[in-house]
C-alpha positions, 0 to 999 in steps of 0.5 A, spaced: 529 524 517 521 524 517 521 527 510 526 522 508 521 516 511 515 519 508 518 520 501 520 512 501 513 510 503 510 514 498 515 511 493 513 504 495 506 505 493 508 509 487 513 504 484 507 499 485 502 503 481 507 505 476 509 497 475 502 495 474 500 501 469 506 499 465 504 491 466 510 489 470 506 487 476 499 484 477 495 488 481 493 482 485 500 479 486 504 479 492 509 484 490 504 489 489 500 488 495 506 488 499 509 494 496 502 498 498 502 495 505 509 497 507 508 504 503 501 505 506 503 503 513 509 507 513 505 513 511 500 511 516 505 511 522 507 518 520 500 521 519 499 519 526 505 522 529 504 528 526 496 528 528 494 528 520 487 525 521 485 525 514 491 522 511 491 517 517 484 515 515 487 514 508 493 510 509 490 506 514 484 504 509 489 503 504 493 498 508 487 494 511 485 493 504 492 491 502 493 486 507 486 483 506 488 482 499 494 479 501 491 474 506 486 472 500 492 471 495 496 468 500 490 463 502 489 461 494 483 465 493 481 468 487 482 476 486 475 480 487 476 485 482 472 488 477 472 484 471 
């Protein structure tokens, strides 16, 4: 069951990435950020349960950055990406 949940979390992140690469989602859109937040959150929980500390660090930071960006976008702030 853990493997199925792990694959689902990874697919959420990969779907957002692929959609952005193919021009289907803007990297600052709520949909993109939510997919990244949920996917990385799922993977972070599994990494914690399995004591995979490097993977946990990666996913916690990924989730934190996604959440920060989602809050900024929700408040109507301009994206802070490189131009």
